[in-house]
BADO-241381 format. One record per residue: residue in three letters; y, z, x of N, C-alpha, C in turn. Coordinates in steps of 0.1 Angstrom, whole numbers, padded with zeros to 4 digits, always signed. Last residue first. Example, Ala and Ser with C-alpha at 12.3 -4.5 7.8 and 13.67 -1.06 7.14 Angstrom:
residues 2
SER-0022+0071+0128-0011+0071+0137+0000+0079+0129/ALA-0057+0078+0132-0045+0078+0123-0033+0078+0132/
//
This chain:
residues 201
UNK-3106+0303-2232-3100+0305-2224-3106+0296-2208/UNK-3119+0309-2254-3118+0290-2255-3103+0293-2243/UNK-3121+0338-2261-3125+0329-2262-3115+0314-2263/UNK-3106+0353-2228-3107+0350-2244-3111+0343-2247/UNK-3131+0362-2205-3116+0357-2207-3120+0360-2223/UNK-3142+0391-2187-3150+0379-2203-3133+0377-2209/UNK-3142+0406-2165-3138+0410-2176-3141+0395-2185/UNK-3156+0441-2141-3156+0418-2151-3149+0419-2163/UNK-3155+0443-2101-3148+0444-2117-3154+0431-2127/UNK-3160+0461-2071-3159+0446-2086-3159+0453-2100/UNK-3159+0483-2060-3146+0479-2067-3148+0467-2072/UNK-3180+0486-2051-3178+0493-2057-3170+0494-2060/UNK-3192+0462-2035-3197+0461-2040-3194+0476-2058/UNK-3160+0449-2019-3175+0457-2019-3176+0460-2029/UNK-3141+0436-2001-3141+0434-2011-3156+0437-2008/UNK-3115+0451-1977-3128+0447-1981-3131+0442-1997/UNK-3081+0435-1957-3089+0449-1972-3105+0444-1971/UNK-3062+0447-1936-3074+0434-1940-3077+0442-1955/UNK-3031+0444-1917-3039+0457-1928-3047+0438-1930/UNK-3010+0446-1898-3020+0444-1892-3033+0450-1902/UNK-2991+0431-1920-2984+0438-1910-3001+0437-1904/UNK-3007+0423-1951-2993+0421-1945-2997+0425-1931/UNK-3044+0410-1954-3030+0421-1955-3016+0419-1948/UNK-3072+0390-1953-3055+0398-1950-3044+0402-1960/UNK-3102+0405-1961-3086+0390-1968-3076+0400-1958/UNK-3130+0397-1958-3124+0403-1957-3111+0400-1960/UNK-3170+0404-1982-3158+0394-1973-3147+0400-1966/UNK-3191+0420-1988-3184+0417-1979-3174+0412-1969/UNK-3216+0406-1993-3210+0398-1986-3201+0412-1976/UNK-3219+0415-2026-3226+0421-2013-3225+0426-2002/UNK-3197+0402-2036-3196+0417-2036-3206+0422-2022/UNK-3216+0386-2041-3206+0376-2030-3199+0394-2026/UNK-3243+0373-2052-3236+0383-2046-3225+0389-2037/UNK-3252+0346-2068-3242+0351-2051-3237+0363-2058/UNK-3275+0338-2091-3260+0344-2084-3261+0348-2077/UNK-3304+0346-2097-3293+0332-2101-3282+0330-2097/UNK-3308+0371-2091-3309+0362-2098-3301+0352-2105/UNK-3293+0364-2055-3296+0377-2069-3297+0365-2081/UNK-3278+0359-2027-3285+0350-2040-3295+0359-2052/UNK-3279+0370-2000-3273+0373-2010-3275+0368-2024/UNK-3305+0360-1990-3303+0371-1990-3291+0380-2004/UNK-3298+0335-1980-3302+0332-1993-3305+0350-1996/UNK-3268+0326-1972-3275+0337-1966-3286+0337-1984/UNK-3251+0291-1974-3255+0305-1983-3271+0312-1985/UNK-3235+0264-1963-3249+0269-1971-3249+0286-1972/UNK-3230+0232-1984-3225+0246-1987-3239+0255-1980/UNK-3208+0203-1987-3223+0212-1980-3220+0222-1974/UNK-3190+0190-1991-3191+0182-1998-3208+0191-1988/UNK-3150+0195-1994-3164+0208-1998-3174+0198-1997/UNK-3125+0183-1988-3134+0180-1996-3138+0194-1990/UNK-3098+0194-1976-3105+0192-1969-3113+0192-1986/UNK-3059+0196-1962-3070+0197-1976-3084+0191-1969/UNK-3041+0215-1949-3046+0204-1939-3057+0210-1953/UNK-3004+0219-1939-3015+0220-1952-3026+0210-1948/UNK-2980+0233-1910-2989+0221-1920-3002+0224-1924/UNK-2952+0246-1906-2966+0247-1911-2972+0228-1914/UNK-2927+0240-1901-2935+0238-1888-2951+0241-1893/UNK-2900+0220-1913-2914+0224-1915-2917+0232-1897/UNK-2864+0212-1907-2874+0201-1907-2888+0224-1913/UNK-2840+0218-1931-2843+0216-1918-2857+0206-1918/UNK-2841+0235-1968-2832+0236-1959-2844+0223-1946/UNK-2873+0234-1982-2853+0231-1993-2847+0233-1974/UNK-2894+0232-1959-2884+0237-1965-2871+0229-1969/UNK-2926+0213-1957-2909+0213-1954-2902+0222-1960/UNK-2956+0208-1947-2949+0214-1957-2930+0221-1955/UNK-2974+0183-1948-2957+0190-1936-2951+0190-1946/UNK-3007+0180-1949-2994+0179-1953-2983+0184-1947/UNK-3032+0156-1943-3025+0169-1943-3008+0166-1949/UNK-3068+0153-1958-3053+0149-1959-3047+0162-1951/UNK-3089+0159-1954-3089+0141-1970-3070+0144-1966/UNK-3126+0163-1946-3112+0161-1937-3106+0149-1951/UNK-3152+0172-1952-3142+0166-1948-3131+0160-1956/UNK-3171+0205-1946-3160+0197-1954-3158+0186-1948/UNK-3194+0233-1954-3189+0220-1943-3181+0217-1948/UNK-3190+0266-1955-3182+0251-1964-3182+0239-1951/UNK-3209+0293-1953-3201+0284-1944-3201+0267-1955/UNK-3225+0329-1950-3214+0312-1962-3210+0306-1947/UNK-3224+0345-1939-3236+0343-1947-3232+0339-1958/UNK-3224+0342-1901-3214+0342-1915-3230+0341-1925/UNK-3240+0333-1877-3242+0347-1882-3236+0352-1902/UNK-3235+0313-1872-3246+0312-1877-3247+0326-1886/UNK-3208+0285-1882-3210+0302-1880-3225+0312-1883/UNK-3213+0252-1882-3205+0268-1880-3214+0281-1877/UNK-3203+0229-1857-3212+0236-1857-3209+0247-1871/UNK-3191+0194-1864-3187+0208-1860-3194+0217-1863/UNK-3202+0177-1880-3202+0172-1864-3205+0192-1863/UNK-3221+0173-1914-3210+0171-1898-3215+0178-1893/UNK-3245+0182-1926-3235+0169-1927-3225+0168-1917/UNK-3249+0204-1913-3262+0195-1919-3249+0180-1917/UNK-3244+0229-1888-3243+0212-1897-3249+0207-1902/UNK-3259+0244-1859-3253+0234-1863-3256+0223-1881/UNK-3244+0275-1844-3251+0264-1858-3256+0249-1862/UNK-3233+0294-1826-3231+0284-1835-3241+0272-1843/UNK-3233+0327-1824-3240+0320-1821-3231+0304-1835/UNK-3202+0344-1806-3215+0340-1821-3226+0334-1816/UNK-3188+0360-1794-3205+0366-1785-3211+0359-1801/UNK-3169+0354-1785-3166+0364-1789-3180+0369-1795/UNK-3165+0335-1769-3157+0345-1763-3158+0357-1770/UNK-3182+0322-1783-3187+0325-1768-3180+0336-1766/UNK-3162+0308-1798-3174+0315-1805-3190+0323-1792/UNK-3147+0294-1785-3143+0305-1794-3153+0312-1795/UNK-3146+0279-1757-3151+0279-1770-3148+0300-1766/UNK-3126+0262-1742-3127+0275-1741-3138+0274-1758/UNK-3105+0240-1748-3121+0240-1738-3125+0248-1736/UNK-3079+0253-1741-3084+0241-1747-3098+0244-1732/UNK-3076+0285-1733-3071+0276-1731-3080+0269-1741/UNK-3071+0311-1758-3075+0309-1751-3072+0295-1750/UNK-3054+0334-1776-3050+0327-1774-3061+0318-1762/UNK-3079+0351-1802-3066+0352-1787-3067+0331-1789/UNK-3092+0345-1826-3080+0342-1828-3067+0343-1812/UNK-3116+0356-1827-3115+0344-1823-3101+0337-1823/UNK-3116+0385-1822-3113+0381-1812-3110+0362-1809/UNK-3114+0392-1854-3103+0390-1852-3103+0382-1831/UNK-3139+0378-1857-3130+0370-1863-3116+0378-1855/UNK-3156+0399-1842-3155+0384-1839-3143+0380-1849/UNK-3145+0421-1863-3145+0423-1849-3143+0408-1843/UNK-3158+0413-1885-3143+0413-1881-3138+0408-1873/UNK-3184+0413-1892-3185+0402-1882-3166+0409-1881/UNK-3185+0430-1916-3196+0437-1900-3192+0422-1893/UNK-3171+0424-1935-3172+0433-1923-3175+0436-1919/UNK-3165+0383-1927-3170+0403-1928-3166+0406-1925/UNK-3160+0355-1934-3150+0365-1919-3158+0372-1938/UNK-3176+0320-1933-3170+0334-1944-3165+0347-1937/UNK-3158+0297-1929-3172+0301-1926-3171+0317-1931/UNK-3159+0257-1934-3149+0274-1930-3165+0277-1932/UNK-3152+0233-1908-3161+0241-1917-3159+0253-1917/UNK-3144+0196-1907-3143+0206-1902-3154+0214-1911/UNK-3136+0162-1897-3146+0173-1907-3141+0180-1902/UNK-3119+0141-1885-3121+0139-1901-3133+0156-1907/UNK-3111+0138-1859-3130+0135-1864-3134+0136-1876/UNK-3082+0147-1855-3090+0134-1847-3108+0131-1857/UNK-3084+0166-1876-3081+0148-1877-3079+0142-1875/UNK-3095+0182-1864-3094+0186-1880-3096+0168-1880/UNK-3081+0186-1848-3093+0180-1843-3098+0180-1861/UNK-3056+0194-1856-3058+0186-1845-3072+0179-1846/UNK-3059+0218-1868-3056+0213-1872-3059+0192-1868/UNK-3074+0235-1848-3082+0231-1854-3076+0222-1865/UNK-3050+0235-1827-3063+0226-1824-3072+0224-1840/UNK-3017+0236-1841-3037+0236-1830-3046+0233-1832/UNK-2991+0221-1846-3004+0213-1842-3011+0224-1838/UNK-2980+0254-1864-2984+0239-1858-2993+0236-1858/UNK-2998+0267-1881-2983+0273-1876-2985+0265-1870/UNK-3016+0253-1912-3014+0256-1892-2998+0260-1893/UNK-3028+0267-1937-3022+0262-1932-3021+0263-1917/UNK-3061+0248-1956-3058+0260-1953-3043+0255-1939/UNK-3080+0241-1985-3066+0243-1980-3067+0252-1973/UNK-3110+0229-1999-3102+0240-1999-3090+0238-1988/UNK-3124+0217-2034-3114+0209-2027-3109+0225-2012/UNK-3149+0196-2050-3152+0211-2048-3137+0209-2031/UNK-3127+0177-2077-3141+0180-2064-3136+0194-2062/UNK-3131+0202-2093-3140+0191-2095-3129+0176-2088/UNK-3123+0229-2084-3135+0227-2083-3139+0212-2089/UNK-3095+0235-2054-3097+0228-2069-3117+0232-2070/UNK-3091+0255-2040-3082+0249-2046-3081+0239-2063/UNK-3096+0283-2017-3103+0271-2026-3094+0272-2039/UNK-3076+0290-1988-3079+0298-2005-3084+0280-2012/UNK-3050+0307-1963-3064+0297-1969-3070+0293-1982/UNK-3041+0323-1940-3028+0306-1955-3043+0299-1954/UNK-3051+0332-1925-3047+0337-1941-3043+0328-1948/UNK-3077+0316-1899-3065+0307-1906-3064+0321-1920/UNK-3095+0321-1869-3094+0322-1889-3077+0321-1892/UNK-3112+0290-1848-3097+0298-1861-3095+0305-1872/UNK-3128+0272-1832-3131+0285-1841-3121+0293-1840/UNK-3141+0245-1814-3128+0251-1821-3133+0265-1830/UNK-3152+0222-1786-3153+0228-1805-3142+0238-1805/UNK-3150+0191-1778-3146+0201-1777-3149+0210-1793/UNK-3158+0165-1780-3166+0172-1783-3165+0185-1781/UNK-3139+0146-1785-3146+0146-1770-3151+0159-1767/UNK-3124+0148-1804-3138+0128-1806-3140+0140-1789/UNK-3137+0183-1812-3124+0176-1809-3134+0158-1806/UNK-3146+0203-1843-3148+0195-1827-3145+0189-1826/UNK-3144+0236-1856-3140+0218-1857-3144+0215-1842/UNK-3148+0262-1883-3145+0250-1872-3148+0244-1869/UNK-3125+0286-1895-3121+0268-1900-3128+0273-1886/UNK-3124+0309-1921-3125+0311-1909-3130+0292-1893/UNK-3101+0317-1934-3106+0304-1933-3107+0309-1923/UNK-3092+0354-1962-3094+0340-1949-3103+0327-1943/UNK-3076+0352-1985-3080+0349-1980-3088+0341-1970/UNK-3055+0382-1988-3053+0362-1990-3070+0366-1981/UNK-3044+0401-2014-3049+0404-2001-3054+0380-2002/UNK-3012+0389-2014-3021+0403-2011-3022+0404-2017/UNK-2978+0390-2012-2988+0381-2014-2998+0382-2006/UNK-2969+0411-1988-2972+0408-2009-2978+0399-2018/UNK-2975+0413-1969-2982+0420-1975-2980+0420-1991/UNK-2960+0389-1965-2975+0388-1960-2978+0401-1966/UNK-2934+0395-1968-2935+0393-1973-2951+0388-1978/UNK-2916+0424-1951-2931+0420-1965-2938+0411-1972/UNK-2914+0421-1920-2912+0408-1928-2921+0420-1940/UNK-2907+0454-1908-2905+0441-1907-2909+0433-1919/UNK-2881+0471-1910-2889+0469-1896-2896+0451-1901/UNK-2862+0457-1939-2866+0459-1938-2874+0457-1919/UNK-2840+0433-1944-2830+0443-1935-2846+0459-1932/UNK-2845+0409-1957-2845+0418-1962-2844+0431-1954/UNK-2822+0380-1952-2829+0389-1950-2827+0410-1954/UNK-2802+0360-1966-2806+0370-1961-2806+0381-1955/UNK-2830+0341-1972-2820+0335-1964-2813+0345-1960/UNK-2840+0360-1994-2845+0359-1980-2841+0351-1968/UNK-2818+0381-2010-2826+0369-2013-2829+0365-1993/UNK-2836+0411-2027-2834+0410-2011-2837+0391-2017/UNK-2840+0445-2039-2843+0429-2041-2837+0422-2028/UNK-2860+0474-2046-2850+0465-2037-2849+0449-2036/
//
């Protein structure tokens, strides 16, 4: 099939999210200027640079993670794993501002080293970030409702259990990624493969 986006697809659900998949989950923890902590999963998330280390997440509207990151200039990206899938999902609940998603999901807030927002103690990886900027994602016509938040990673926590012979065993952490509809994918050692780039690539 082919469809023009503006004309619609004719399917029961929008296939777009199922096509650009799997997408890593940015499990973002932030803190407001008043000390309110927020933890929310974002499926529009990725690393976009390594010189310097820059990550981004896209917010549908001006939600707490975006607002708090702008207020304090900091946020933390926690790795969502298969073992933490239910907790990750619980943090997407629309709780009143000031209600702790970490407590709601039965998670432990651990202090960060370089930024004020806490990290998720149960997560094997946390990226401490300084907020850089917010970009409004405006469409060709009309006004946008999504906002892209960019941050520079200044500190990284890695659970020592997953460092093997000097390399991070990412698959052993079993990170999960978002697909379309209600679906997710999980990385496992069994699905890992390696390919060397061509010389000079």
